[in-house]
BALOBA-1460 file (C-alpha; in Angstrom, 3 decimals):
// residues 72
<rec num="1" residu="m" x="40.648" y="-94.556" z="37.892"/>
<rec num="2" residu="q" x="38.311" y="-94.884" z="41.168"/>
<rec num="3" residu="y" x="39.803" y="-93.634" z="44.452"/>
<rec num="4" residu="a" x="39.132" y="-96.796" z="46.058"/>
<rec num="5" residu="d" x="41.442" y="-98.358" z="43.255"/>
<rec num="6" residu="i" x="44.048" y="-95.905" z="44.038"/>
<rec num="7" residu="i" x="43.793" y="-96.728" z="47.799"/>
<rec num="8" residu="a" x="43.814" y="-100.587" z="47.369"/>
<rec num="9" residu="r" x="46.838" y="-100.160" z="45.096"/>
<rec num="10" residu="e" x="48.558" y="-97.868" z="47.169"/>
<rec num="11" residu="a" x="47.552" y="-99.940" z="50.523"/>
<rec num="12" residu="d" x="48.836" y="-103.052" z="48.691"/>
<rec num="13" residu="s" x="52.511" y="-102.036" z="48.106"/>
<rec num="14" residu="l" x="52.516" y="-101.216" z="52.168"/>
<rec num="15" residu="p" x="53.760" y="-103.786" z="54.818"/>
<rec num="16" residu="l" x="50.640" y="-105.783" z="56.528"/>
<rec num="17" residu="e" x="50.692" y="-103.540" z="59.988"/>
<rec num="18" residu="k" x="50.568" y="-100.787" z="57.943"/>
<rec num="19" residu="q" x="47.678" y="-102.077" z="55.773"/>
<rec num="20" residu="a" x="46.151" y="-102.906" z="59.023"/>
<rec num="21" residu="e" x="46.520" y="-98.927" z="60.214"/>
<rec num="22" residu="v" x="44.959" y="-97.966" z="56.869"/>
<rec num="23" residu="l" x="42.001" y="-100.186" z="57.817"/>
<rec num="24" residu="d" x="41.682" y="-98.864" z="60.952"/>
<rec num="25" residu="f" x="41.569" y="-95.040" z="59.746"/>
<rec num="26" residu="i" x="39.126" y="-96.127" z="57.215"/>
<rec num="27" residu="e" x="36.994" y="-96.979" z="60.009"/>
<rec num="28" residu="f" x="37.418" y="-94.328" z="61.949"/>
<rec num="29" residu="l" x="36.678" y="-92.004" z="59.395"/>
<rec num="30" residu="k" x="33.416" y="-93.955" z="58.711"/>
<rec num="31" residu="d" x="32.635" y="-93.794" z="62.485"/>
<rec num="32" residu="r" x="33.497" y="-90.322" z="62.691"/>
<rec num="33" residu="q" x="30.770" y="-89.622" z="59.811"/>
<rec num="34" residu="s" x="27.913" y="-91.450" z="61.089"/>
<rec num="35" residu="r" x="28.558" y="-89.595" z="64.329"/>
<rec num="36" residu="s" x="28.250" y="-86.146" z="62.531"/>
<rec num="37" residu="g" x="25.166" y="-87.252" z="60.863"/>
<rec num="38" residu="g" x="26.576" y="-86.445" z="57.574"/>
<rec num="39" residu="a" x="26.114" y="-83.036" z="58.501"/>
<rec num="40" residu="s" x="27.645" y="-80.575" z="56.083"/>
<rec num="41" residu="i" x="29.631" y="-77.541" z="56.822"/>
<rec num="42" residu="p" x="27.484" y="-74.109" z="55.951"/>
<rec num="43" residu="r" x="28.949" y="-72.572" z="52.708"/>
<rec num="44" residu="t" x="26.249" y="-69.945" z="51.609"/>
<rec num="45" residu="p" x="25.514" y="-66.676" z="53.572"/>
<rec num="46" residu="e" x="22.138" y="-68.105" z="54.163"/>
<rec num="47" residu="e" x="23.607" y="-71.459" z="55.677"/>
<rec num="48" residu="i" x="25.754" y="-69.382" z="57.787"/>
<rec num="49" residu="e" x="23.227" y="-66.879" z="59.142"/>
<rec num="50" residu="g" x="21.280" y="-69.694" z="59.877"/>
<rec num="51" residu="f" x="23.899" y="-71.968" z="61.682"/>
<rec num="52" residu="f" x="24.583" y="-68.733" z="63.744"/>
<rec num="53" residu="r" x="20.756" y="-67.749" z="64.250"/>
<rec num="54" residu="s" x="20.537" y="-71.171" z="66.034"/>
<rec num="55" residu="f" x="22.486" y="-70.041" z="68.948"/>
<rec num="56" residu="k" x="19.891" y="-67.347" z="69.656"/>
<rec num="57" residu="v" x="22.158" y="-64.723" z="71.102"/>
<rec num="58" residu="d" x="21.426" y="-60.807" z="70.521"/>
<rec num="59" residu="t" x="24.646" y="-59.193" z="69.153"/>
<rec num="60" residu="s" x="22.482" y="-56.123" z="67.758"/>
<rec num="61" residu="g" x="23.920" y="-53.756" z="69.842"/>
<rec num="62" residu="y" x="27.866" y="-55.504" z="69.392"/>
<rec num="63" residu="k" x="30.451" y="-53.571" z="68.504"/>
<rec num="64" residu="f" x="34.059" y="-54.773" z="67.532"/>
<rec num="65" residu="d" x="36.702" y="-52.382" z="69.388"/>
<rec num="66" residu="r" x="39.779" y="-53.493" z="68.098"/>
<rec num="67" residu="e" x="42.184" y="-51.783" z="70.980"/>
<rec num="68" residu="e" x="40.198" y="-53.639" z="73.428"/>
<rec num="69" residu="a" x="40.614" y="-56.843" z="71.672"/>
<rec num="70" residu="n" x="44.279" y="-56.386" z="71.231"/>
<rec num="71" residu="a" x="44.864" y="-55.422" z="75.051"/>
<rec num="72" residu="r" x="43.986" y="-58.695" z="76.383"/>
């Protein structure tokens, strides 16, 4: 069974006003997807490095100091 069939069956068991909410939520998801351009979340180390490289910030001299971080 496809997700669309399951969603339709479950929505059919709801009162009309709740069915309208489901439809609104679907429209919200479609709108959010179109705004993001279908961009995916970086998953591989190369994709993650590429994501952070796009910020063009030099962190080569940075050293994490746990005591300083906990003092804040």
